[in-house]
Phi, psi and omega in degrees: 000119181283172186295326180293315179297319179298315179298321180295317179295321177298317179298320180292321178293320178295317177297317178298322178295318177298313180294327179297317178297312183294305184290324176300318179292322177296323178291325175299315177295325180297312180298316179296320181294324185297328187255354182277161179291147183239016179231138176276125178301131181281154179284145177287330178263174179287168180293150182227342187281137176266128184248139168253115180267113186258123184234103172283130186224130176236103180054060184245032183297336181276328185255338181300323181304326179297320178292320180298318177292323180300328181297334180282350185256006182284141178269055181221142182305126184297333180286353182255009174212148180224138178263128178241120179251131172251110177280103190262112179052042183276146174241013180239203185261026182304310182295319181296320179297318180296314180295324179296335178266015179062034177260147177285116184242134174244147175242133181234132178231111181209108183272002179256306179268086187255135175140164181299319180299315178295321180298318180290319176305313183294317181296316178298324177294321179295318180293321178294318180296325180279354181071029182296132182259125174201157180268327181209150179251140176247128178256122182231143171282151185290345181262024188245164165224156182237158181292148182306329183271007189306304184289329177297317177295316181294325176300317179292322178297315179297320180295333180276357176112356180293143179244338176224127187226139175245127176279169173287119184256115186230176183267133176278129179054062184291343184279002184291330179203162180293331179294316179292323178294320178292324175297320178298321177296317180297317181291333176299327179279309187280326185258355180231299184298308182298313177300323177298314179297318179295322177301313181296327184267359178086022179270182176257125193280351179088167178247134187253004176090347182212142182072031181262141181234132182232129171298145184304326181296328178295314180294331178286327184273333185229115179291139180296139181285150178247016180285172180298322176249065188296330181293315180294316181294322178295321178298317180298319179295324178292314181299314181293339178270001178095007178271162181221131178271127178262166185244137175244087186292340182263008170246124189238140169241127178252138180229150173293144179230158177300141182268354180223162176295325178298317180292332182274356188301303185296323180296315180291325175300314181299315180297311185291324174300312181296319180301313182295316180297316182287328176298314179297322184283321191254338180301314177299320180296316181292323179295314178298317182293328181297321184258004178285153177288144178304132183244338182203163183295330183276001180298135179292155179293159179298325181292319179301317179293313180297316180296320177296324176293319179298325180297327176287328184280332183286119178292167174307148188301326180296323180286322178297317179296314179297318180294321180293326177289314178299320179297319178298316179297317181295322180290327177295323182281313189240354187268181176266167177304324179294319178294320177298318179296317178297313182296322179296317178297320179294318180293318177296319179299320178295321178295320178299315179300314182294310183295322178297320179296318180294321180291314181298318181278355178055049180285155182289169183300332182298332180289327177290317179295326182294339178300338178295335180270000184305320179302320178296319181293322180298315179297320178296319181293319178297316179300318181294317181296320177300318180292323178293314180295324178279004179060030175273351180237138174222139179208135170255215179273089178255134181299122181283138179282104180271153182299325181291342181269000000 
């Protein structure tokens, strides 16, 4: 075996080892998710928690009415929840629409501190200054609707002792285009299967930016982040402080998504920029905390810390799938029979993970058909990541063009 062949085999083994860790962990979450409970136990007594529903909105006059109508369909006492909309740097009728629906509307104009995180920080300050009374806050995007049982489930979760809760975040009308169907497939894995598995294993399920519920004490103790990926950064601060986010799989928030790759461009740039920045910032902190000696009772468990670190290390599902397929092809061409066997197992494992997620989340048939377009999406995602890493792309809080708009 010459030096070139040896180097190639070493590279293939190292790549196989990396994929084994990633896909093996995803399969562990899959098995755990399959057997865990998917219903929140209901309270024997009636609901008691007062909710403040916080909606940051930037030029959402076309999609906000659906959420306002949705509020009338909740199976929760109306006197126990209030909707607060912050029309942030709006140039349309977002605030007027909210007021016309008897919703508490605030208007914010700030051309320096721009973004959803700043809008939420400002809104929470306004509510505190006004002495607004509530037991928990719900953060919703303006292009969303929630299941009728949403607040009932969250009331039960809070009553059981949860302080931070993430709902199942899914795609509204995924069959409109293959891009939306593929996004629905991805969210079935990241927003349903993984949180279920983490719940079963005692982990923290993470915050997904929409459908998040916080006990008032959490918001008082931890200021909301104003970064581009404020949900991920806030989750990291909670985990390092000993908090744990629980999952409510039977409470769902559906949101409009871009119907084309062009429409999804700015949103994905924002996500990937934030992911890379936070991975660099928090992986060393989580690694040190994982192996540190216990210092206080509120210290998070080693598994919560390790799992949170793994979430930063796991690439987007499209890239893991694409990499496992490319790895299989390379081992067939240049590898040994053992490497081919390893690559085949990894690719099959990735397929099991994907199909299990779609089945568990009960996604429509269009999500299965959309997998045929996955190679195009993988190439687009790689191109986008290369541009993000090369700093050819920059994005702040730019209103994403959703199919419903």
